[in-house]
C-alpha positions as CSV (number, residue, x, y, z in Angstrom):
1,M,0.0,0.0,0.0
2,K,3.0,2.2,-0.2
3,G,2.2,5.4,-2.0
4,I,-1.5,5.5,-1.3
5,S,-2.8,9.0,-1.3
6,K,-5.5,10.6,0.8
7,A,-7.3,11.3,-2.5
8,Y,-7.3,7.6,-3.4
9,L,-8.9,6.7,0.0
10,G,-11.9,8.8,-0.8
11,S,-12.2,7.5,-4.3
12,A,-14.7,5.2,-6.0
13,A,-11.8,2.9,-7.0
14,H,-10.9,2.4,-3.3
15,A,-14.6,1.9,-2.2
16,S,-15.2,-0.6,-5.0
17,R,-12.1,-2.5,-4.1
18,L,-13.2,-2.7,-0.5
19,M,-16.7,-3.9,-1.5
20,R,-15.2,-6.6,-3.7
21,A,-12.8,-7.6,-0.9
22,V,-15.8,-8.4,1.4
23,G,-17.6,-10.4,-1.3
24,H,-19.8,-7.8,-3.0
25,Q,-20.0,-7.6,-6.8
26,P,-22.1,-5.0,-8.7
27,C,-25.7,-6.3,-9.3
28,V,-27.1,-3.5,-11.4
29,T,-25.9,-1.3,-14.2
30,L,-25.4,2.4,-13.7
31,G,-28.4,3.2,-16.0
32,V,-30.7,1.0,-14.0
33,L,-29.3,2.4,-10.7
34,A,-30.0,6.0,-11.9
35,R,-33.7,5.1,-12.6
36,A,-33.9,3.3,-9.2
37,F,-32.8,6.6,-7.6
38,E,-35.6,8.4,-9.3
39,L,-38.1,5.8,-8.1
40,A,-36.8,5.9,-4.5
41,R,-36.9,9.7,-4.3
42,P,-38.5,10.7,-1.0
43,K,-41.6,12.9,-0.9
44,I,-39.8,15.7,0.9
45,K,-38.6,18.6,-1.2
46,R,-34.9,18.3,-2.0
47,V,-34.1,21.7,-0.6
48,D,-35.7,20.9,2.7
49,L,-34.0,17.5,2.8
50,L,-30.6,19.1,2.2
51,A,-31.3,21.6,5.0
52,E,-32.2,18.8,7.4
53,V,-29.1,16.8,6.5
54,R,-26.8,19.8,6.8
55,T,-28.3,20.6,10.2
56,F,-27.6,17.0,11.3
57,F,-24.0,17.3,10.3
58,L,-23.5,20.7,11.9
59,I,-25.0,19.5,15.2
60,K,-23.9,15.9,15.4
61,A,-20.6,15.9,13.4
62,C,-19.4,19.5,13.8
63,R,-18.7,19.7,10.0
64,V,-20.9,19.6,6.9
65,P,-19.3,17.5,4.2
66,E,-18.8,19.0,0.8
67,G,-20.7,17.3,-2.0
68,L,-23.9,16.5,-0.2
69,D,-25.9,18.3,-2.9
70,G,-24.6,15.7,-5.4
71,L,-26.0,12.7,-3.6
72,P,-29.3,11.1,-4.6
73,S,-32.2,12.2,-2.4
74,C,-32.9,8.7,-1.2
75,W,-29.3,8.4,0.1
76,L,-29.4,11.8,1.7
77,Q,-32.5,10.8,3.6
78,E,-30.9,7.6,4.9
79,L,-27.4,8.9,5.6
80,P,-28.0,10.6,9.0
81,D,-29.7,7.5,10.5
82,L,-27.1,5.2,9.2
83,L,-24.3,7.3,10.5
84,W,-26.0,7.8,13.9
85,A,-26.4,4.1,14.2
86,T,-22.6,3.7,14.2
87,R,-22.0,5.5,17.4
88,L,-22.0,4.1,20.9
89,P,-25.3,4.8,22.8
90,H,-23.8,7.3,25.2
91,W,-22.1,9.4,22.5
92,E,-23.7,12.7,21.7
93,H,-21.7,13.3,18.5
94,L,-20.2,11.3,15.7
95,P,-16.5,10.4,16.3
96,Y,-15.4,11.3,12.8
97,M,-15.7,14.2,10.5
98,I,-16.7,13.5,6.9
99,S,-15.0,16.2,4.8
100,L,-16.4,15.0,1.4
101,A,-19.4,12.8,0.4
102,S,-19.9,12.2,-3.3
103,I,-21.2,9.6,-5.7
104,E,-18.9,8.4,-8.5
105,R,-19.9,5.5,-10.8
106,G,-22.7,4.6,-8.4
107,V,-20.4,4.3,-5.4
108,L,-20.6,6.4,-2.3
109,C,-17.2,8.1,-1.8
110,L,-16.2,9.4,1.6
111,A,-13.2,11.4,2.7
112,F,-12.5,11.9,6.4
113,A,-10.8,14.9,7.9
114,Q,-8.9,12.7,10.4
115,E,-7.9,10.0,8.0
116,E,-4.3,9.6,7.0
117,P,-2.9,7.0,4.5
118,S,-1.5,3.9,6.2
119,L,1.3,1.6,5.1
120,E,-0.7,-1.4,6.4
121,A,-2.7,-3.5,3.8
122,R,-5.6,-4.2,6.2
123,P,-8.9,-2.2,6.1
124,T,-9.2,0.6,8.6
125,R,-12.2,1.7,10.6
126,W,-12.7,4.4,7.9
127,D,-12.9,1.6,5.4
128,A,-15.4,-0.3,7.6
129,L,-17.6,2.8,7.5
130,R,-17.3,3.0,3.7
131,I,-18.3,-0.6,3.4
132,Y,-21.2,-0.3,5.8
133,L,-22.6,2.8,4.1
134,N,-22.2,1.4,0.5
135,Q,-24.0,-1.8,1.4
136,S,-26.7,-0.1,3.5
137,L,-27.8,2.9,1.4
138,A,-30.5,1.8,-0.9
139,P,-30.8,1.4,-3.8
140,N,-27.1,0.6,-4.4
141,L,-24.9,-1.2,-6.9
142,W,-24.2,-4.1,-4.5
143,Q,-27.7,-5.4,-3.9
144,P,-30.4,-6.6,-6.4
145,L,-33.4,-4.4,-6.8
146,S,-36.7,-5.4,-5.3
147,R,-39.1,-7.0,-7.7
148,R,-41.4,-4.0,-7.3
149,M,-38.6,-1.7,-8.4
150,E,-37.6,-4.0,-11.3
151,R,-41.2,-4.0,-12.5
152,A,-41.5,-0.2,-12.3
153,I,-38.3,0.2,-14.3
154,W,-39.4,-2.4,-16.8
155,S,-42.7,-0.6,-17.5
156,R,-41.5,3.0,-17.3
157,W,-38.1,2.7,-19.2
158,P,-38.4,-0.1,-21.8
159,E,-35.0,0.9,-23.2
160,L,-33.5,-0.5,-19.9
161,R,-35.2,-3.9,-20.1
162,K,-32.0,-5.5,-21.4
163,E,-29.9,-3.9,-18.7
164,L,-32.3,-5.2,-16.0
165,F,-31.1,-8.7,-16.6
166,Q,-27.6,-8.1,-17.8
167,W,-25.0,-10.2,-16.0
168,P,-22.5,-9.2,-15.1
169,P,-23.6,-5.6,-15.0
170,Q,-21.4,-3.2,-17.0
């Protein structure tokens, strides 16, 4: 791992490598995932959702990550609860500061203010959080879509029918 940069740690390439290392392979194509994001869009107005998520980060993490406005609304809605679930019960704040949260090639990319590159080849606690969030936020590349969502995509976007059943996804 010699020569790993801080930028690489927050990249889609790193997160994808981590997901593959724990046995996850992409299950859907990027085109299908983009439509799944549309179907999973929460009812709340995006501007209100962004305000809620920014407030969560200000109060509970002392820092609002850059890039939140680029995340799908369904992920934005789930992110605070998933992060809050990682803390110990007596903690009043998150123990890490996410400096950047973005989506690249369907992967959640995270950079942490406190993270420094390590010479060790083993995954870090930062990596464990990347894995947890990438497998927990829904919909995601790593889990098959529900039958309901597949049917909705099949009927609303006929041009994606081939991609719905493409294996392996490209």
